[in-house]
C-alpha positions as CSV (number, residue, x, y, z in Angstrom):
1,M,5.4,-110.9,140.9
2,N,3.4,-107.7,140.3
3,K,6.1,-105.6,140.5
4,R,8.3,-107.3,138.0
5,V,5.6,-107.4,135.4
6,V,5.4,-103.7,136.4
7,F,9.1,-103.5,136.2
8,G,9.2,-105.0,132.7
9,L,6.0,-102.7,131.3
10,L,7.8,-99.7,132.5
11,L,11.4,-101.1,131.6
12,G,9.4,-101.9,127.8
13,F,8.2,-98.5,127.5
14,L,11.1,-96.5,128.6
15,I,12.8,-98.7,125.9
16,T,10.1,-97.7,123.4
17,V,10.2,-94.0,124.1
18,T,13.8,-93.9,123.8
19,G,13.7,-95.9,121.3
20,F,11.1,-93.8,119.5
21,N,13.0,-90.5,120.4
22,V,16.5,-91.4,118.9
23,Y,14.5,-92.4,115.8
24,T,13.1,-89.2,115.4
25,Q,16.4,-87.4,115.7
26,I,17.6,-89.4,113.9
27,T,15.5,-87.8,111.0
28,T,15.0,-84.8,112.1
29,S,18.8,-84.4,111.9
30,A,19.1,-86.4,108.4
31,N,16.0,-84.3,107.2
32,E,18.0,-81.1,108.6
33,L,21.2,-82.2,107.0
34,Q,19.6,-82.4,103.3
35,T,18.5,-79.3,104.0
36,E,22.0,-78.0,104.9
37,I,23.1,-79.8,102.0
38,Q,20.9,-78.2,99.2
39,R,21.2,-74.6,101.0
40,L,24.9,-75.2,100.9
41,K,24.8,-76.6,97.3
42,A,22.5,-73.6,96.1
43,D,25.6,-71.1,98.0
44,K,28.5,-72.9,95.6
45,Q,26.5,-72.3,92.6
46,Q,25.7,-68.7,93.5
47,V,29.6,-68.3,94.2
48,L,30.4,-70.5,91.0
49,N,28.2,-67.6,89.0
50,E,29.7,-65.2,90.5
51,N,33.4,-66.1,90.1
52,Q,32.5,-66.7,85.9
53,E,30.7,-62.8,85.6
54,L,34.2,-61.9,87.4
55,R,36.3,-63.9,85.0
56,Q,34.3,-62.5,82.1
57,T,34.2,-58.9,82.9
58,I,38.3,-59.6,83.7
59,D,38.3,-60.8,80.3
60,Q,36.7,-58.5,78.9
61,Q,39.1,-55.9,80.5
62,N,42.4,-57.5,79.0
63,P,44.2,-54.5,77.4
64,A,44.4,-56.3,74.2
65,K,40.8,-56.8,74.1
66,I,40.4,-53.6,75.2
67,Q,42.6,-51.8,72.2
68,A,40.7,-54.8,69.6
69,H,37.1,-53.6,70.5
70,H,38.9,-49.6,69.9
71,R,39.8,-50.7,67.0
72,T,36.7,-52.1,65.6
73,L,34.9,-49.2,67.1
74,V,37.0,-46.5,65.3
75,D,36.5,-48.4,62.0
76,K,33.0,-49.0,62.5
77,V,32.5,-45.4,63.1
78,N,34.9,-43.7,60.0
79,A,33.1,-46.5,57.5
80,F,29.9,-44.7,59.1
81,I,31.1,-40.8,58.6
82,E,32.5,-41.9,54.7
83,T,29.3,-43.8,54.3
84,A,27.0,-41.4,55.2
85,F,28.7,-38.0,54.5
86,V,30.5,-38.5,51.0
87,H,28.0,-37.8,48.7
88,S,28.4,-38.6,45.0
89,E,26.4,-40.1,41.7
90,E,29.2,-42.6,41.1
91,T,29.5,-44.2,44.6
92,Y,26.2,-44.0,45.4
93,Q,25.2,-47.7,44.9
94,E,28.0,-49.1,46.4
95,R,27.8,-47.0,49.6
96,K,24.2,-47.5,49.6
97,K,25.3,-51.6,49.6
98,Q,27.8,-50.8,52.5
99,A,25.3,-49.4,55.0
100,Q,23.9,-52.1,55.3
101,S,26.9,-53.7,57.9
102,I,26.9,-50.4,59.4
103,M,23.9,-48.9,60.3
104,S,20.4,-49.3,61.5
105,D,17.9,-49.5,58.7
106,E,16.2,-46.2,59.7
107,L,19.7,-44.6,59.1
108,I,19.8,-46.4,55.8
109,N,16.4,-44.9,54.9
110,T,17.6,-41.4,55.9
111,F,21.0,-41.1,53.9
112,F,19.8,-43.3,50.8
113,P,16.0,-42.8,50.2
114,T,16.0,-43.5,46.5
115,E,17.2,-46.1,44.6
116,T,19.9,-44.2,42.4
117,Y,21.7,-40.4,43.5
118,R,19.2,-37.5,42.9
119,G,21.7,-34.7,44.0
120,E,23.0,-31.9,42.8
121,T,26.5,-32.0,44.9
122,K,29.3,-33.7,45.9
123,S,30.3,-33.8,49.2
124,S,33.6,-35.5,51.1
125,V,35.0,-35.1,54.6
126,E,38.5,-34.7,56.2
127,D,40.0,-34.6,59.2
128,V,38.3,-37.3,61.1
129,Q,38.8,-37.0,64.7
130,I,37.4,-39.7,67.2
131,Y,36.8,-39.9,70.8
132,I,35.7,-42.9,72.6
133,E,35.2,-43.3,76.4
134,T,37.3,-46.1,77.0
135,S,34.8,-48.1,79.7
136,N,32.3,-48.4,76.9
137,L,34.4,-51.0,75.3
138,I,33.4,-53.6,77.4
139,S,29.7,-53.2,77.3
140,N,27.7,-53.6,74.0
141,H,27.1,-49.6,74.0
142,A,29.1,-46.8,72.9
143,T,28.5,-42.8,72.6
144,V,31.2,-42.0,70.3
145,L,31.7,-38.0,69.7
146,A,33.0,-37.4,66.4
147,R,34.4,-33.9,64.8
148,F,35.3,-33.5,61.0
149,H,35.6,-30.9,58.3
150,H,32.7,-31.5,55.6
151,T,33.0,-29.6,52.2
152,L,30.1,-29.6,50.1
153,H,30.8,-28.8,46.2
154,S,27.4,-28.1,44.0
155,L,27.5,-29.1,40.7
156,Q,25.6,-26.2,39.4
157,N,27.8,-23.7,40.2
158,D,31.1,-25.0,41.0
159,Q,30.9,-23.6,44.7
160,E,32.3,-24.9,47.9
161,Q,30.7,-24.6,51.4
162,V,33.1,-26.5,54.3
163,S,31.3,-26.8,57.7
164,N,32.9,-28.2,60.9
165,V,30.7,-31.0,62.1
166,F,30.4,-32.4,65.7
167,L,28.4,-35.6,65.9
168,E,27.6,-37.8,68.7
169,I,26.8,-40.9,67.2
170,D,25.3,-44.0,69.1
171,V,26.3,-47.6,68.5
172,Q,25.4,-50.9,69.9
173,R,27.0,-54.4,69.8
174,Q,25.0,-56.1,67.8
175,G,26.3,-60.1,67.6
176,E,30.0,-59.8,66.9
177,Q,29.5,-56.4,64.9
178,W,29.0,-52.7,65.9
179,M,25.8,-51.0,64.7
180,V,25.5,-46.8,64.4
181,M,22.0,-47.0,65.5
182,D,21.5,-42.7,65.8
183,F,23.6,-40.2,65.9
184,M,23.0,-36.4,66.4
185,E,25.0,-33.2,66.3
186,A,27.0,-32.3,69.4
187,M,26.7,-29.5,71.9
188,R,29.6,-27.6,72.8
189,E,29.7,-26.4,76.3
190,G,29.5,-22.4,74.8
191,N,26.8,-23.1,72.2
192,K,23.6,-24.5,74.2
């Protein structure tokens, strides 16, 4: 009988240890499974985000949208040139109002420093040519080159001075609108 008791205790012990090992294995597997599920969910979200970014890039590179951005940017730069470089007493206030939707406050203060026009000249622009790098049209920033003839007419002695102007214009998109933020005279390769 002693053998039977020992055998029963040993069998009970083996069943308990085996049960504990099976329970531990199942619990560990469940935890590992949960960890794997969380990792796969994170990977899925990352793939979905990358997919969305790629769709946006493709959407922005749509030829029709690029053409629309190009036209909008050309119109904005033309408006900037007309507003900033065409001076006359008659149009000063109108141009000053128009400048609010075209250029930065710093540029407005540069081109329209007073409430009324105090100049002794009139000026005009002709033959405006605008160059935009196409890859800039899908970002929120563009550098535009503009070349035009600027005519300055003295109201005192009725003389005219014509000069060629070549500008590098910094334009940024703010919301749905392009704004001229800054400009500088562009250097030609031979005139450094």
